[in-house]
N, C-alpha and C positions, 0 to 999 in steps of 0.2 A: 617831437610834436611841436608845430609852430602855431603861434597865435596871431594876433593883429600885427601887421607891418613886419612880419618875419621874426618877431620877438619870441624866443622859446618860452615854454611854460616855466622852466627853471628861472629865467630872467624875470618873468612876470611875478612869480612867487617871491623872489628875492627883492624885487622892487617894492612890492606891497609890504613886505617885512620891514624894509628900510624906512619907508614912509610912515609906517605905523609905530615903529619903535625908535626911530632916529638912529639906528645902528646898521651899518653895512657889513653883512656877514658873508658876502660873496666869495671872499678868499679864505673863509674859515667854515667850510661846510660840515665839519665834524665837531665843532665847538658845542659843548653842552649848554643849551639855551636856558634851562631851569637851574642847573647847578651853578652857573656863572651869574645868575640873576638877570639875564637879558630878557627873560619872560617870567611873568608871574601870572596869577589867575586872572586879574583884570586885563592885562595886556593880551592874554590868550583869547579872551572873549572879544576884545577889540580887533585882534588879528583875524579871528574867525569871521567876523562881520565884514571886514575889509576884503578878505579873500573871496567870500561869497559874492560880494558886490562886483569885484573886479573880474572874477572868473565865471560867474554865473553858476556856481556849484553850491548845493545845499550842504552846509556843515552844521552839525548839531552837537550841543554839549552832551546830550544823551549818548552819543556815539564816540565822544572824545576819549582817547586813550593817551595819557601824557607821554608814554613811551613812543608813540607814533610821531610826536612833535619834539622829541628830545634833542635833536640836532637839525640844522637846516637841511642836510641831506635827507634825513628821515621825513621831515615835513614835506619836502618836494616830492618824495616817493609816495607819500600818503595822498597828496593832492593829485598826482598823476593817476593813481588808482581810482580816485573819485571822478575824474573827468574823462577817463577812458571809457568809450562806449561799451556797454555790456553786450555780450553775444547771446542772442536768444535762439535756442534750438527749436525748430519746428518739428512737431511729431506728426507722423503720417498715419 
């Protein structure tokens, strides 16, 4: 899935993460974000807001599951699921 200027969604998520936390995790997609201290609760809220602004996707603390954000790879997959258009089945 490509975004603005041919930048992939993964690159956009990683860019927002880097700008928000000051850490580039692009080469470490399976690093534990919470267990290593790269994310804490305040940074998670800040990252949610930044991702919402950048990607135009609604992210809510009420729907937040820490496990979904445990690694950069899982965070990217979560965001991909959130921005993927839902399929609506018409009933006849």
